C-alpha positions as CSV (number, residue, x, y, z in Angstrom):
1,M,63.7,105.1,44.6
2,K,66.7,104.0,46.6
3,I,69.3,101.4,45.6
4,R,71.0,99.3,48.2
5,L,72.9,96.0,48.8
6,I,70.7,93.0,49.4
7,D,70.6,91.6,52.9
8,K,71.3,87.9,53.3
9,E,67.9,87.5,55.0
10,E,66.3,88.6,51.7
11,Y,67.9,86.0,49.5
12,S,64.9,83.6,49.5
13,F,62.5,86.5,49.0
14,I,64.5,87.8,46.0
15,E,64.6,84.3,44.4
16,D,60.8,84.2,44.6
17,F,60.6,87.8,43.3
18,V,62.7,87.0,40.3
19,Y,60.6,83.9,39.6
20,E,57.4,86.0,39.7
21,V,58.8,88.7,37.4
22,F,59.9,86.1,34.7
23,K,57.3,83.4,35.0
24,N,54.8,84.8,32.5
25,T,57.2,86.3,30.0
26,V,57.1,85.0,26.4
27,Y,60.7,83.7,26.7
28,S,60.7,82.1,30.2
29,D,58.8,80.4,33.0
30,G,61.0,82.0,35.6
31,V,62.5,78.7,36.8
32,A,66.0,79.3,35.2
33,E,66.2,82.9,36.4
34,K,65.3,81.9,40.0
35,A,67.9,79.1,40.0
36,L,70.5,81.4,38.4
37,V,70.2,83.9,41.3
38,K,70.8,81.2,43.9
39,E,73.6,79.6,41.8
40,I,75.5,82.8,41.3
41,R,75.6,83.4,45.0
42,E,77.1,79.9,45.5
43,K,79.9,80.3,43.0
44,Q,83.3,82.0,43.1
45,Y,82.0,84.6,40.6
46,Y,79.6,86.2,43.1
47,I,80.3,89.8,44.1
48,P,78.2,90.7,47.2
49,Q,78.7,94.5,46.5
50,L,77.0,94.0,43.1
51,D,73.9,92.1,44.3
52,L,71.5,95.1,44.5
53,V,67.8,95.9,45.1
54,V,65.8,99.0,44.5
55,E,63.2,100.1,47.0
56,E,60.4,102.5,47.0
57,E,59.0,103.4,50.4
58,G,60.6,100.4,52.0
59,V,59.3,97.9,49.4
60,I,61.6,96.1,47.0
61,I,60.6,96.8,43.4
62,G,63.7,95.8,41.5
63,H,66.8,93.5,41.7
64,F,69.8,92.8,39.6
65,I,73.2,91.0,40.0
66,L,76.5,91.8,38.3
67,S,78.9,88.8,38.7
68,K,82.3,87.9,37.3
69,L,82.2,86.2,33.9
70,P,85.1,84.3,32.4
71,I,85.5,84.9,28.7
72,S,87.3,81.8,27.2
73,N,88.3,80.9,30.8
74,K,90.1,84.2,31.3
75,Y,89.3,87.8,32.3
76,E,86.9,86.9,35.2
77,N,88.3,89.7,37.3
78,E,87.7,92.2,34.5
79,I,84.4,91.3,32.9
80,L,80.9,91.1,34.5
81,M,77.7,89.4,33.6
82,L,74.5,91.3,34.1
83,S,71.8,88.8,34.8
84,P,69.1,88.6,35.8
85,V,67.5,92.1,35.9
86,S,64.1,92.0,37.5
87,V,61.5,94.8,38.0
88,A,58.2,94.2,39.8
89,I,55.5,93.9,37.2
90,T,53.5,96.8,38.6
91,Y,56.6,99.0,38.3
92,Q,57.7,98.1,34.8
93,R,58.0,100.9,32.2
94,Q,58.4,103.5,35.0
95,G,62.2,104.0,34.9
96,V,63.1,101.5,37.6
97,G,65.2,99.3,35.3
98,K,66.9,102.4,33.8
99,Y,67.7,103.7,37.3
100,M,69.1,100.2,38.4
101,L,71.2,99.8,35.3
102,Q,72.6,103.4,35.4
103,E,73.6,103.0,39.1
104,G,75.0,99.4,38.6
105,I,77.1,100.5,35.6
106,K,78.5,103.5,37.6
107,L,79.3,101.2,40.6
108,A,81.0,98.5,38.4
109,A,83.1,101.2,36.7
110,K,84.1,102.7,40.1
111,M,85.1,99.2,41.3
112,G,87.5,99.0,38.3
113,Y,85.8,96.4,36.1
114,K,86.4,96.8,32.3
115,G,83.2,95.6,30.8
116,I,79.8,94.1,31.1
117,I,78.2,91.3,29.1
118,V,74.4,90.9,28.9
119,E,72.0,88.7,26.9
120,G,68.7,90.4,26.2
121,D,66.7,92.8,24.1
122,Y,69.1,94.8,22.0
123,R,66.6,97.7,21.6
124,Y,66.5,98.1,25.4
125,Y,70.2,97.6,26.3
126,Q,71.6,99.8,23.5
127,R,70.2,102.8,25.4
128,F,72.8,102.2,28.1
129,G,75.7,101.9,25.7
130,F,75.7,98.1,25.0
131,R,76.6,97.0,21.6
132,T,76.6,93.6,19.9
133,S,79.4,91.6,21.6
134,T,80.9,90.6,18.3
135,E,82.0,94.2,17.8
136,F,84.4,93.5,20.7
137,G,85.5,90.1,19.4
138,I,83.3,88.3,22.0
139,Y,81.2,85.5,20.7
140,A,78.6,83.1,22.2
141,S,79.7,79.5,22.8
142,K,78.0,77.0,20.4
143,K,76.9,75.2,23.7
144,N,74.5,78.0,24.4
145,L,73.7,80.3,21.5
146,P,71.4,83.3,22.1
147,P,68.2,83.6,20.0
148,S,70.2,85.9,17.6
149,E,73.7,87.4,17.5
150,E,72.4,90.8,18.5
151,N,71.0,89.5,21.8
152,L,74.5,89.0,23.2
153,M,75.8,92.5,24.0
154,A,78.8,94.1,25.7
155,M,79.8,97.5,26.9
156,E,83.0,99.0,28.0
157,L,83.2,100.6,31.5
158,C,86.2,102.7,30.7
159,E,87.9,103.9,27.5
160,N,89.3,101.0,25.6
161,G,88.4,98.7,28.5
162,M,87.8,95.7,26.3
163,A,90.5,96.4,23.7
164,N,92.5,93.4,24.8
165,I,89.7,91.1,25.8
166,S,88.2,88.6,23.3
167,G,86.9,85.1,23.3
168,E,83.8,83.0,24.0
169,V,81.0,83.5,26.5
170,D,80.1,80.1,27.8
171,Y,77.1,80.3,30.2
172,S,77.4,76.5,30.9
173,I,79.4,77.5,34.0
174,Y,75.9,77.8,35.5
175,D,73.6,74.7,35.5
176,A,70.6,77.0,35.4
177,L,71.7,78.4,32.0
178,R,72.5,75.1,30.2
179,H,70.1,74.4,27.3
């Protein structure tokens, strides 16, 4: 497996890839995730160095984006949103996601970011050091509550990185995430 930056020529392919990964899950039809990838790239929160793919023998088998995320309209240069994370269906449960996340977390820390926010399966993300965001004083906006409090998670990228960061996560900065 090899991780690398996405090429601009691959944007459309990745949007379709993300759709295919999410379209038959129990929680999505893939439309929002596909739209989110495109929308992130069009906003000021996009970080090209954190739009990454994983390849195996020249074939893309995974993709994820870390982008800036304002917390209560602040901290967008310190906190990142991890979303979406996509692994090709035939490669799931084979360590691809683990590899992507470990490499992405290392890269984000090296770039000086203080923390990452993710909404997802607590049992999966806690393995990487994510904890319920409320432990950091970070709460979901009432405009877009997660299925449960434990689904909104955060992790520090450096010691006490999020000690002075608190507030509300409002995903409505993205049309694709409004519900």
